[in-house]
C-alpha positions, 0 to 999 in steps of 0.5 A: 092759664089765665093771664089777667093784668092788674093795674098796680101802682107801679104799672104803666097802665096805672100811670096812664090811667092817672095821667088820663084823670089829670088830663080830664081835670085839666080840660074840665078846669079849662072849659069851666074857666072859659065859660066863666070868662065868656060870661064876664066878657058878655056883661062887661067891657073888657078890652080885647087886648086882655083876652089872649093873656087871660086865655094863657092864664087859663091854660097855665091853671088847667095844666097845673091842676092836671099835673097836681091831680096826677102827682098824688098817685104817680110815684116818679118821673113827674117831669115826664108825666107833666110833659105828656099831660101838657102836650095831650091837654093842648091837643085836646083843647085845640080839638074841643075848642075847634069843634065849638068854633066850627073851624079847624085852623092849623097855623104856627100858633097851634105849634107854639101852643103845643110847645108852650103846653108841653113845656108848661106841663114839664114845669108843672110836673116838676113843681107838683111832684116836688110839692108832694114830698 
């Protein structure tokens, strides 16, 4: 007997695949927005006090897009999948931008970012799954 597992719309593997797609989109949006923002900073005189709020807006937009992509296929528990997307996105973004920066700094800000990303994912998951209905 051959036991082959198919990824159906109701399986956990299918949901994880869709969540991975959402995370990929979130990270991609983040990278594109950061690149555009870096070019804007290079050619304009944006005050340094604007950088942190703009970075937060980019995180919000990225996690929301990731949840929006996932909400098209995942049938239930939007809040839970959003929480996962926000948390994993935050960890991946930290790793990617630390590699680009050449330095890993584990500070309280990382913990704050992780909690912020997870909560933002939870809220985005609720909103995007509600919008889909």
